[in-house]
C-alpha positions, -999 to 999 in steps of 0.1 A, spaced: 479 537 9 442 535 10 423 562 -8 400 583 14 363 576 11 339 599 -7 308 606 13 275 625 15 271 648 45 237 657 59 245 686 82 229 689 116 198 712 116 208 727 149 242 731 167 263 700 157 270 680 188 269 644 176 276 624 144 262 593 129 284 576 103 263 550 84 277 526 58 254 512 31 251 477 18 266 459 -12 257 476 -45 243 508 -29 258 542 -21 254 567 7 226 583 -13 205 552 -6 203 562 30 198 599 26 160 597 31 166 579 65 190 606 76 166 633 65 138 616 84 158 616 117 169 651 111 133 661 111 128 649 147 133 679 170 153 659 195 177 647 168 184 679 150 219 682 165 232 651 147 252 654 115 251 623 92 280 611 72 270 586 45 302 571 29 302 556 -6 320 523 -10 345 521 -38 334 502 -70 351 468 -70 346 434 -87 325 411 -65 336 375 -71 303 359 -59 284 381 -84 304 368 -114 330 395 -109 305 423 -116 318 458 -106 296 474 -80 300 495 -48 314 471 -21 333 475 11 351 442 4 350 413 -21 326 385 -14 341 352 -27 310 332 -20 277 337 -2 274 320 32 294 322 64 318 292 61 340 304 32 371 324 29 367 361 36 384 391 20 402 401 52 426 425 33 396 443 18 378 444 51 409 459 69 412 485 42 376 495 48 382 496 86 411 520 80 390 543 59 361 543 84 385 549 113 398 579 93 363 593 90 359 589 128 393 605 135 384 635 113 352 640 132 370 640 164 400 662 154 384 686 129 349 690 143 357 684 179 330 658 184 340 635 213 341 598 205 311 591 228 290 614 206 298 594 175 277 564 164 289 541 137 264 520 119 256 503 87 234 479 67 243 444 56 279 446 43 282 482 57 269 469 91 295 441 91 322 468 85 307 490 112 310 461 137 345 452 126 356 488 128 339 496 161 351 464 178 387 468 168 392 505 176 419 510 201 421 547 204 385 557 209 354 544 226 324 553 204 290 562 216 275 532 199 274 507 170 244 499 148 244 469 126 212 462 106 210 428 88 247 423 94 272 398 107 305 399 125 331 392 98 363 373 105 346 363 137 371 334 143 397 361 153 374 378 178 369 352 204 399 363 224 388 400 225 350 397 223 342 399 260 366 428 267 353 448 237 316 441 244 321 453 280 334 486 266 302 493 246 278 516 265 245 500 254 231 472 234 197 477 218 187 445 200 160 452 175 137 426 159 109 450 150 105 482 132 110 510 157 99 546 154 121 577 154 104 586 187 116 554 203 151 560 190 152 596 202 140 585 236 167 559 237 194 584 229 181 610 254 185 587 283 217 593 303 244 567 298 262 553 328 292 574 336 282 601 311 264 634 317 231 639 298 226 670 277 
């Protein structure tokens, strides 16, 4: 059994109607992203969003000489051609899916009002989690400086899953909170706007 994740919660400043779950990168914790959540919380159009910033467990990272640090999975070597820690990744997927399920069942937030995101290793886990969810269709995925792990296994489902995602917002520049709030205020096809 996988231990539940510890996490930092930044409550919504207004009535809670949406949630962002954002996973940090290797060696960081949820606290490293608190300032970002606080900044978005200050935008009047985003005050309804609760932020959940999970903390990865501390594990030895092989590529860093076995040093113990917060990590979502082990990294055996840097680069994209080596063996990946699929077991560690799938454990993290399970814990992130539990966070999502709790938001839906305990806080009554519909899946389309939940965005899962992350940075670097956390972004990779957000992609893997979001693209392998069978029970829920999330409102969106955010992956900053990330990659799709165990991508060899995705070719058969990639097109189907990508068609399920509501929007793709590629980002190569810094964007402002005003641009982000404008993006999320637009009505999504097949969904009512609030």
